[in-house]
N, C-alpha and C positions, 0 to 999 in steps of 0.2 A: 488567697495566693498560694499557699504553703502548701495546700491540698494538691493544686493543680502541678505544682513544680513535683512532688512524690510520683504519682501520677505519670509524669511524664518518663520522670526516671525509670518509673517499673518499667513502662512500655521498652524503653531503650535497651533494658537489661535482656529483653527477647531479640532483639535486632542482633542478628549474630552472621560476621561472614562466614562464606563458603571456604570450604575447605577440598581435600581431597578424596573426601569422603563424599564428597557430590557426584553422581553418576556422568559419565562421557556419553557422547551424544549418541554411543553405540547403544546406551543403556535407554534410550527412549526414543525408537522408531516406530512409534504409533502416529497413525493420520487419522484425524476426524472425517467421517464421511456424512454425521449430519448433527446438525445443532438445533434444537430447542430452547426458546427462551418466555419465560414467565415473568414479567419481574414489573415492579411498582416504584416508582420515582417520589420519593418524600420531599417537597420542595423546602417545607421549613426545617426538616432534620438536615438535608441535604445529602440524603443517601438515595443507593440502587438497592433493592433484593429483591430476591424471588427463587425461584431454579433456571438451572442448567442443565438441561439434557444433552449428553455428548454420548454418541455412538463413535466408538473408535475400534479403528482394524490395525491388528500386527503386521506389518510391513516388512519384518525382521525375518531369518530365516530361525529363531530361537523363540522358545516358550518365552511369555513374559507375565511377570507376577503384580506388579505393581503398575499404575496408569497415574505418571506427573504431571502436575497442574501449576498454571502461575495464574494471581489474583493481585489485583493492585494491594497495596501497602495497608491501606487503612479498612480494608475489608475482610471477612473473616466467614472461615464456612462452619453451619452449626451441625449439618447431618450431609451424608452423602449413603443414596442406597442405588438398589441393581433395580432395572425396569419393572418389577415384579413387585417395590416398594420395601425391599430387603435389606438392613443394615447394612452396609460396609465401613469397616473399619478404615482410621486414616488419621494423620496427621500432621499438624501445618505449623508455619514458623515464618516470620520476618526473616528476609537473608539479602544480604547485599551480592549482586553479580560476582562471580570468581574474576570476570575480565571487564567489568564497569563496575566502579566502585561505587559511584553518584548511585546507581539504581538498586530501590531495595522493592521488593517484593512478598507476598508471602506464598512463600513454598510448599505445594500440597503434595502430600503422596497418598493415595487411593490401594489399599491390598484388594486385591480381587479374590473372588471365593476360591477358585481354579485358576489352574495357568493359560494362559491365552497362546493356544496353538500356533504359528506362521500361517496366517491367510485370515486366522479367525476373526469375529467381532464380539463386543460387549458394549452396552450402554448403562451409563450411570445419569444419576440424577444428584446434582448438587446442590443445595439449600444454604444460599449464602446471603449476607447484606453489610453495607459500610460505607462509609463515604466516599465519594469521588474524586480524586485528586489527579493532577496533571503530571507530568516528568521534565520540566521545562530545565531542571538543575541536571538533568542528563547530558543536556545540549540539545534535546530533542524540544528545540522551542514552540514547535507547535503543538506539540502534545499540553495542554495547557488547559484540559477538561475537567468542567466543575460542573455542579449541578444549577442551573439558573433558569426563571421562567424565561427569560429572553431568549437563551439557546441552551442547551442541554444536547452532547454527543456522548453515545454509547460503543465504543469501539475496542477492537484486541489491542489497539495502541499502549493505550492506558491500562491494560488489562483490568476493565468493566466487568468482564463477566469471565470465567472460569477458562484457561484456553491451556494445550498441551504447550509443555515446555519443563525444562530445568534452568536453574539461576545462572546461564551460561550464553551469551549474546553471541558467542561463533558456534556455541553448538548447534542451538536453535535456528541458526541461519542455516548448517549444512543441512540440517534434519528433513526428511523426505516430506512430503506437504502435499496434499491432493484439494479441489475444488469439493466442495461439500453442498448439501442442501438444507435448507432452515425452515423452520415455523417460530415466529415470532409473534406475542403478544405483548403489550405495554401499556400499562394504566396508567394516567396520567389526569389530573384537574381538567374542567371544561374551558375552553377556549385556548387550547392546546392541541397539535396537531403533530402526529410523530409520523415521520416520513422514512421510509428506506427500499430498497430494491425490491423488485419481486412485485406480488401483486396480492391489495389489500382485500381482506375478504372478512374483515369483520370491524365493525366501528358501534360497540353498544355502551350505554350507559348506565349504570347502577351506583348510587348513594354517592352522589354528587361527582361521581368519577368517570370516566370515560375510558375503556378498553379498547386499542387499535390492536390487529392482526393482521398480518403479512405472511406469505408462503411465495419460496422462491419458486420460480418456473422453471429454472433448469440449476445445473451446479453455478454456484459462485465462488472466487476466490478468496470473500472476506465478506464481512458483514460490519456494514453502517450504520446504526440509528441517530437519525436527529428528531430533536424536539424543540418546537417553536410555535409560536404565533403566526405558521404559514399562512398564504395564500396559494391555490395551485391554479397552474395555466397546463388545460390541455392540449396539446398538439396531435397531429395525426403521426410524427416521428420522435415525440417526447412530451413528457410530464414533467413540469418545471414547477416546484416548490418553491415560493420565494419568500422575502419579508414584506411585508403589507407597503411599504412606503418605494419598494423597487419596481414596480408592476410594470414602468415604461421598460426598464430595463429587461425584464423580463422576456417582454414582447421582443425588444430586439437582439437579446441571445437567441430567442427560439428559430428567429431568422437566421443567424449565425449557423446555429449547429445545422439547419439546412442545406445551408451553401456548402457548410466545412465537409460534410456525411456526401454528398453529391461530387465533390474533388476527390475525395480519398477512395470514393467508389472507381472514378473515372482513372485514375494512375494506380491503386493497387487490386481493384477487383472487388467482386461482393464479399460481404460477412459471410456470406453462406445463410443467412435469411434477412428480413426487412429489420431493421433497428428498431426497436421499441424503448426511447430510453427514460433514466427517471435522471433528472438531475435537480439537485439539491443544494440552496445558497446556504453556506454556512459563512461567518462572519471570517473579517480579516485576520491572517495569522493561526489558523488551524489548518491549514495543509489541504490540498484541490488531493484526489485522487479519483482514479476511472476505472470502470468494467462495461461490459457490454450488459450484464447481468445483475452485479451489484448496484448499479446504478454510480452516478457522475458525485461527486462533492465540487463543487465549486464556491472560491470566496466571492466575497461582495463586491470585491473590485471590479468584476469581469461585466457586475450587473450595470454599475455605476459610471463607468468609465470605456469608451466604447476602442480607446487606444489598449485597454486590458484584454480584452478578446483573446489575443493571441495565448491567453491562460487554458481557454477554452478548447482551442485550437491541439494543444499541446494535450489534454487530457484526451480528447477524442481523436489523436492519433493511436494513442495506446489502442484502443479498440482493433486496431490495424496489428498489434503484436501476435504475435504464437506463443505458446504456451511453454515457458522456459526452462530445460530438461535439466539447466546447471544449475548445482545447490555447493556453495552458495554462488550467485549468480554476479557478473561482473556488470549487470543493469546498465548494457550499453544502448538498450532502448529507451534509455532518457535522455542519453545524447541525440539518439535519431526524434525523439518527440520535442528535443529544443531546437533542431534544424526544421522540421516540419511548420513547428506553431510561428516561426517566421517567416517561412516559404508562404505558408496559409494567408498570414496577413499581409503578403505581397501580391497576393490574389487578389483578395477579398474586399482589404481596406486599404488597399493602395500604398502600405506600407516599403521603404526604400532607402535600407539606413542598413545594410550589409557589410560595409566597410567598417562602420560607426561599431557595431554589435561586435565584430570578429574583432578589432582593437580593443575594445572593451574586457571580452574574454582573455585575451591577450597576457593583459595589462596585471586583471586579476590572478590568471596562473601563476606569473611570474612571481607575483607578492606573496600569493599562497605556497610556491614552491621552493621557498628558502627555506634553512635549517631551523628549526630539526626534523622539518616533513618536504624534504626533495622528491623533487618527481623523476629524476634519472634512473630509480633503482626497479619502482615495480610498473610492469606497462598495464596497460586498459584492462587486457584478456584477462589478468590476474587481480583486477581491484577487488572482487567480492570475496576472495580468500582473504585480503589483504586489510579488509576492513575500510576501503577508500572508495565507497561509491558514490562519494558526494563530487569526486571529481569525473565523474562520468557523466553529467551533466555537459560539461563545459569542453573538455577532451573530446569526448564521443559526437558533438555539435559540430566541433572542427573537424573530425575524420569525414563525417556524413558530409556538409556542404563541400568538401573537397573533393569524394568521391562526385559529388551531383553536378560539380563545375568541370571535373575532369572529365567525368564519362558522357555528361548532356541530359538532359530532361527525360527522353524518350529510354534510352538506355538504364538510366537510373532506375525509372518507374519497371523498367521491364523485369530487371535483376531483382528488384525489392519484390514487385509485385508475383512471381514468379514462386519466390521465397516463402511468401505468406502464404499464396495458395497450396503451395503441396504440404506445408507446415502446418495449417493455422487448425488442425484437429490435432494431430500427434506429439506435436511439440518439436523443438530442434534447439542447436545447440552452437556457438559461437561457430564454430567449424563449419556447420551448413550453411550458416548465414554467409562465409568469406566463399565457397564453394559456389552459391549462385552466384553472386558477382564475379566469381573466376570465369564460370560458364559463358555468363554474358561477354564480361569484356576483360583481358589480361592485364587491363590498366590500372585497374583496381588492386595489383598485386601490391604493387610497392607503396602506397597510401594504407593498406593493412598491413604490413611490416613495419613503417614508422608509427602507425598512431596505435595501431593495435598490439601488436605483439612484441615493438620496442618502446624503450622513449626515446627514440631518435628524433619524435618531433620536439622533444623539449631541447636537446641538443642544437635542431635549426634554430628554436626562437630565441636560446642564450646564446645562440652567434651572432644576433642583429637582424636575423633575417625577419620580414616580415611575413605574414601570413598569406599575402597576396604574393608573393615572391615565391613563397612555397608552393603555392598552388602550379604558379607558371613552371615551375619545372617539373613539376609532376604530367604537365600538358607538353613537355617536350617530347619526339619522335625518341 
């Protein structure tokens, strides 16, 4: 026991807070353009290790001599090399985020052999290994990641592989970020299935281990790799990886996906290609996420309870989001998804509890907006910079529902559909969204002013007006 305590003390000596010496966001304007992973999961030791190959591009107007990386706090780097195999010098230390005192990471700095000019690209190969742990202590309760035969997830959220960044939450959110391509090989024991977006290109067994390989078919905004004893349901519009006990739920989910895609297409137009989705079941509490190219993580509730299919509708609606050009983003698209999930549930499942849902949201907002976190100082459009995007789900939902009620279904769908089709490839800002709605109907202006650009919505609710009464005022000539 004494030995263990001494070792723990030694580890703590190397956990240092960041300081002014840590570079600001302007010192790491690099973007990743390609990610290659070749990993093995050791279930006995609870570790993940192997190599991560990152091709990065200098997105700034100045030359850069270093590449900053972040890795999970119980993982370490043993070697960094260039694409030809030549060793590169690096340093690493476990640090605390300068603006998030509960978040510890291994901060790594890789020194390049020569300065990287603006627009230039360079590939590094990082050899690493360590214990996978979650980050629930930071308030991110869904990042409960760990190695388990029942379910393992390898993702950037837990820094399970090296990712570009410095120990600053605000700086990383403000940094440029592009979609990227990937090639991933993951080796696991037999009986387990590795699932991710893209296309499977390999399944080979050697020495009682199985290696699964996937390639991206197009650029992805993120990469999530899950491992579990999955079964696979193959449909024309989706491949669904599910836990063996949820076969019936997987079939119901597939039907719901088809119905939702048909309606979203009718409302907002084509995605530009036929969707071929990868849907992956994950345990409750691990956090859903969606991308047309990177796949959909969907928690088990939606597989086991028909009333929870609104979660699927929420994630599917994100396929009709345009690339977000704002860094940091206010994430109003989460408010849109929160509205659309209920609208889709009403269409497909007969759900009809609008008033009850809006009343719950209003009550929750009033409770959460008490000091020291008032809601009358920062508008929704500024939530990204203020670190308040958790409010975007509820405030944004009420805003889009108000727009829908005031403009009507046909006008709302025409406004958002036009916006989506115009910007689905090149991306857009909040101002572009507002302009698209204004072009179709000037009635949207007061709603955006109250809910997006000011906090008047909070004054109205605090004065005792119900959400229904507020919407009625918008409908008046």
